[in-house]
C-alpha positions, 0 to 999 in steps of 0.5 A, a space after each residue: 369912917 369910924 362911926 364910934 371908936 375908942 383909943 386907950 392905952 391898953 384899956 378895953 372898952 366895950 361898945 354894944 352897937 354893931 359888930 365891933 373890932 379890936 385893932 391895935 395900931 402904933 402912933 409914935 411908938 405907943 400901942 393903942 387899941 382901937 374898937 370900931 365897926 370898920 375893917 382892920 385895914 381902914 383902922 390901920 390906915 387911919 393910925 398910920 395917917 395920924 402917925 405920919 401927920 405927927 412925924 411931919 410936924 416933929 420933923 418941921 419943928 424938933 422943939 415940939 414935944 409929943 403932946 404938942 405935936 399930937 395937938 398940932 396933928 389934930 389941929 391939921 387934921 381937923 382943918 382938913 376935915 373942916 375943908 373937906 366938909 365945906 367942900 362937901 357941903 358946897 358940892 352938895 348945894 351944887 348937887 341940890 341945885 342941879 337935882 332941882 334944875 333937872 326936876 324942873 326940866 323933867 317937869 318941863 319934859 313931862 308937860 311937853 310929853 302931855 302936850 305931845 299926847 294931846 297933839 297926837 290925840 288931836 292928829 288922830 281925831 283930825 285923821 279920822 275926820 279926814 278919812 270920814 270926809 274922804 269916804 264921803 267925798 268918794 260916795 259924793 263923787 260916785 253919786 255925781 258920776 251916776 248923776 252925770 251919767 243919768 244927765 247924759 242919758 237924759 240929754 241923749 233922750 232929749 236930743 232924740 225927742 228934739 230930732 223926732 220933734 223936728 222930723 215930725 214937724 217936717 212931716 207935719 209941714 209936708 202933711 200940710 202941704 199935701 193937705 193944701 194941694 188936696 184941698 186945692 185939687 178938690 176946690 178946682 173940681 
C-alpha cells in the first residue's frame, strides 16, 4: 500500500521520508505523477484499478461526467476498503481470540509439563527407595539364610546331643543294672 503519495496535474512535490519514486499513471486519459515508496509496478497497478473503476461506472451510467464518475469510483473503492478493514478487524479479533486460546492451552501444557516433571521426580525418588528396599531385602534374605543354616546346625547339634544323652541314659540304666547285680552278688556272699 502507498504510505504517502501525491497526485497532481504535472505538479511535482517532494516528500522527504524514505526513498521515493516518481511514477506517471493515466486515469481516463489524464496523466498524473505519483510519488511514493512502493514499486513502480504497484503504483501503476493502483492507477489501472482506479481507471477501471471509473470506466465501469461510466459504462453503467453514461449520463455521469468525469468528476461524478471519479467521485462514485472513490466511494466504491472506499466501500471496498471499509469492508476489507472490517473483515481484517474481524479476522484480527478472531486471531487474537485464537492467540489467547493458544496461550491458555500453552499455559495448561506448561502446567502439565511441570506436573510431569514433579511426577518424574517422585517416580525417581520412589524408584530409589525401592532399590534401597530391594538391597535391604537381599541383605535380610542373606542374613536369614545364614540364620537358617545356623539353626539347622544347631538343631543337628541338639539332635546329636539328644542321641548322646539317650545313649548315656541307656548306658546309665545298664550301669545301674550291673551295679544292682554286683550289689546282689555281694549281698549274697
